[in-house]
C-alpha positions in Angstrom: 44.4 -42.9 8.4 44.1 -46.4 6.9 46.9 -47.1 4.4 47.6 -50.8 5.0 48.6 -52.6 1.8 48.7 -49.4 -0.2 51.4 -49.0 -2.9 54.4 -46.7 -2.5 55.4 -44.2 -5.2 58.6 -44.8 -7.2 58.9 -41.0 -7.9 61.2 -40.7 -4.9 64.7 -39.6 -4.0 66.3 -40.3 -0.7 69.0 -37.7 -0.1 69.1 -38.1 3.7 72.7 -38.3 4.8 73.9 -36.1 1.9 75.8 -32.9 2.8 77.6 -30.1 1.0 76.5 -28.2 -2.1 76.5 -24.5 -2.5 73.5 -22.8 -1.0 71.8 -20.3 -3.2 68.7 -18.1 -3.0 65.4 -19.8 -2.2 62.3 -19.9 -4.4 59.2 -18.1 -3.4 57.8 -21.0 -1.4 61.1 -21.4 0.6 61.4 -17.7 1.3 57.9 -17.5 2.7 58.3 -20.5 4.9 61.7 -19.3 6.2 60.1 -16.3 7.8 57.2 -18.1 9.3 59.0 -21.0 10.8 62.0 -19.0 12.0 59.7 -16.5 13.7 57.8 -19.3 15.3 61.0 -20.8 16.6 62.0 -17.4 18.1 64.8 -16.7 15.6 65.6 -13.9 13.1 64.5 -14.8 9.5 67.1 -12.4 8.1 69.9 -14.2 9.9 68.8 -17.6 8.5 68.7 -16.2 5.0 72.1 -14.6 5.4 73.5 -17.9 6.8 72.2 -19.9 3.9 73.5 -17.3 1.4 77.0 -17.6 2.9 77.3 -21.4 2.7 79.8 -22.6 0.2 80.8 -26.1 -0.9 80.8 -28.5 -3.8 78.3 -31.1 -4.9 76.2 -33.0 -2.4 78.0 -36.0 -1.0 76.6 -39.2 0.4 77.5 -40.1 4.0 77.1 -43.3 5.9 73.9 -43.0 7.9 71.3 -45.3 9.5 67.7 -44.5 10.1 65.5 -45.5 13.0 62.4 -47.7 12.4 60.3 -44.6 13.1 62.1 -42.6 10.4 61.7 -45.5 7.9 58.0 -45.7 8.7 57.6 -42.0 8.1 59.5 -42.3 4.7 57.1 -45.2 3.7 54.2 -43.1 4.7 55.4 -40.2 2.5 55.7 -42.6 -0.4 52.2 -44.0 0.1 50.7 -40.5 0.3 52.6 -39.5 -2.8 51.3 -42.6 -4.6 47.8 -41.6 -3.5 48.1 -38.2 -5.0 49.4 -39.7 -8.2 46.3 -41.9 -8.5 43.8 -39.1 -7.5 45.3 -36.4 -9.7 45.8 -38.7 -12.7 42.0 -39.5 -12.6 41.0 -35.8 -12.0 43.2 -34.6 -14.9 41.8 -37.3 -17.2 38.3 -36.0 -16.4 39.5 -32.5 -17.5 41.0 -34.0 -20.7 44.6 -33.5 -19.5 47.5 -35.6 -18.5 49.0 -35.5 -15.0 52.7 -35.7 -14.7 53.6 -36.6 -11.1 56.3 -34.7 -9.1 59.2 -36.3 -7.4 59.4 -36.4 -3.6 62.9 -35.7 -2.2 63.7 -36.5 1.4 66.7 -34.7 2.8 68.3 -33.9 6.1 69.8 -30.6 7.1 70.2 -29.0 3.8 69.5 -29.7 0.1 70.4 -28.3 -3.4 67.5 -27.7 -5.8 67.0 -26.1 -9.2 65.4 -23.2 -7.2 68.6 -22.8 -5.2 69.7 -24.2 -1.9 67.7 -24.7 1.3 68.0 -25.9 4.8 65.5 -27.8 6.9 64.6 -24.4 8.5 62.4 -23.6 5.5 60.1 -26.6 6.1 58.5 -28.6 3.3 58.5 -26.8 -0.1 57.9 -27.3 -3.8 60.3 -26.2 -6.5 58.6 -25.6 -9.9 62.0 -25.5 -11.7 62.6 -29.2 -11.1 59.0 -30.2 -10.3 60.1 -31.8 -7.0 58.8 -31.4 -3.4 61.3 -31.4 -0.6 60.8 -32.6 3.0 63.0 -33.0 6.0 61.3 -35.6 8.1 62.3 -33.6 11.2 59.5 -31.2 10.3 57.0 -33.9 11.4 58.3 -33.6 14.9 58.0 -29.8 14.7 54.4 -30.3 13.7 53.8 -32.3 16.9 55.6 -30.0 19.3 55.5 -26.5 17.8 52.4 -26.6 15.6 50.3 -28.8 17.9 49.4 -31.1 15.0 50.2 -34.7 15.7 48.9 -37.6 13.6 49.1 -39.0 10.2 46.5 -37.0 8.3 48.0 -33.6 9.2 51.3 -35.0 7.7 49.4 -36.1 4.6 47.9 -32.6 4.4 51.3 -31.1 4.3 52.4 -33.3 1.5 49.1 -32.8 -0.4 49.5 -29.0 -0.1 52.9 -29.1 -1.8 51.5 -31.4 -4.4 48.8 -28.8 -4.8 51.4 -26.3 -5.9 52.5 -28.9 -8.5 48.9 -29.0 -9.7 49.0 -25.2 -9.9 52.2 -25.5 -12.0 50.8 -28.1 -14.4 47.6 -26.0 -14.9 49.7 -22.9 -15.7 48.5 -21.0 -12.7 51.8 -20.9 -10.8 54.0 -19.5 -13.5 51.4 -16.9 -14.4 51.0 -15.7 -10.8 54.7 -15.7 -10.2 55.1 -13.4 -13.3 52.5 -11.1 -11.9 54.2 -11.1 -8.5 57.5 -10.0 -10.1 55.8 -6.9 -11.5 53.7 -6.1 -8.5 54.4 -4.0 -5.3 55.0 -5.8 -2.1 51.5 -5.7 -0.7 49.9 -6.9 -4.0 52.6 -9.6 -4.4 51.8 -10.8 -0.9 48.1 -11.0 -1.7 48.8 -13.0 -4.8 50.9 -15.3 -2.7 48.0 -15.8 -0.3 45.7 -16.8 -3.2 48.3 -19.4 -4.4 48.7 -20.8 -0.9 44.9 -21.0 -0.3 44.4 -22.7 -3.6 47.1 -25.3 -2.7 45.1 -25.8 0.6 42.0 -26.2 -1.5 43.6 -28.7 -3.8 44.8 -30.7 -0.7 41.2 -30.9 0.3 40.2 -32.0 -3.3 42.8 -34.8 -3.0 41.4 -35.9 0.4 37.8 -35.8 -1.1 38.7 -38.3 -3.8 41.1 -40.3 -1.7 38.4 -41.0 0.9 35.8 -41.6 -1.8 37.9 -44.2 -3.5 39.5 -45.9 -0.5 37.6 -44.9 2.7 41.0 -44.2 4.2 40.0 -41.3 6.5 39.2 -42.2 10.0 37.0 -40.4 12.6 38.7 -37.1 13.5 41.3 -37.1 10.6 39.8 -34.1 8.8 39.5 -32.2 12.0 43.2 -32.9 12.8 44.2 -31.4 9.4 41.9 -28.4 9.9 43.6 -27.9 13.3 47.0 -28.0 11.5 45.8 -25.4 9.1 44.8 -23.2 12.0 48.3 -23.4 13.5 50.0 -22.4 10.3 47.9 -19.3 9.6 49.9 -16.1 9.2 48.0 -14.4 11.9 48.5 -17.2 14.4 52.2 -17.5 13.7 52.8 -13.7 13.8 50.8 -13.3 17.0 52.6 -16.1 18.7 56.0 -14.8 17.6 55.6 -11.1 18.2 52.3 -10.6 19.9 50.5 -9.0 17.0 49.8 -9.6 13.3 50.4 -7.5 10.2 47.8 -8.4 7.6 49.7 -6.5 4.8 52.6 -8.9 5.3 50.5 -12.1 5.1 51.7 -14.6 2.5 49.8 -17.8 3.2 46.5 -16.7 4.6 44.9 -16.5 8.0 44.0 -19.5 10.1 40.3 -19.1 9.3 41.0 -18.9 5.5 43.3 -21.9 5.5 40.8 -24.0 7.4 37.9 -22.9 5.3 39.6 -23.6 1.9 40.9 -27.0 3.0 37.5 -28.0 4.2 35.8 -26.6 1.1 38.1 -28.7 -1.1 37.3 -31.8 0.8 33.5 -31.2 0.8 33.2 -30.4 -2.9 36.1 -31.9 -4.9 35.2 -29.3 -7.5 38.0 -28.3 -9.8 36.1 -25.3 -11.2 36.6 -23.5 -7.9 39.5 -21.1 -7.6 40.9 -18.5 -5.2 41.6 -16.1 -8.0 38.1 -14.8 -8.5 36.4 -12.2 -6.3 37.9 -9.6 -4.1 40.9 -10.3 -1.8 38.8 -9.4 1.2 36.2 -12.1 0.3 38.7 -15.0 0.4 
């Protein structure tokens, strides 16, 4: 991915090296990712949740810490991708007669306190609608290379764009409406609503890539396929089958590998904001 000379977002908080803070319950995105990532790593999701719920402490405190050139390069990359999403979504929202308010990117290490509660790096990247911030521990990028078989810059950009996609859902009023429905629904129906949200965030990540590449020609040969490969390796069926040898469709919360790949690719190919995952039957997604 070609980003030389591109600006870096100022909507950025660097909390790496901070520790402490009482750990509370996770938001919907965090709870979903806890189960998937922990299963993938061979652990027990319940134990992780219990561990986080039992952590106590005061406010986050800054510690002396130094970062490697690789970590600093990754942080710069995150700021550049966030800046790109700001430019793309501001233009898209203007075309819709709306104003885009960008989210803040928070880098953390180990654990972090949010308005959605506390979280550890075990949850992976996530978006908190209560403070309109997306949270990333850069160690996840290493997990993408080793555990998710997704090396390269554009898969990392896809991860960031997916979380920004949830922010777009929030600004458009989709996220709060669906969360309200999920709170009133049974488990299976709530899971299906969650899948629709996640696939829409994948689609919006593709929409971002469509306009990013159109404006800057930043995607290089093979970049899109690398992101599609990443989507394959974070599908519910893939993760469950790898962790336990079989999948349970009624428990899916993010969508199958095929669904995630298709919706990401569709967003990139069309850039159409009139498309949504909330029409048609669940089986047709």
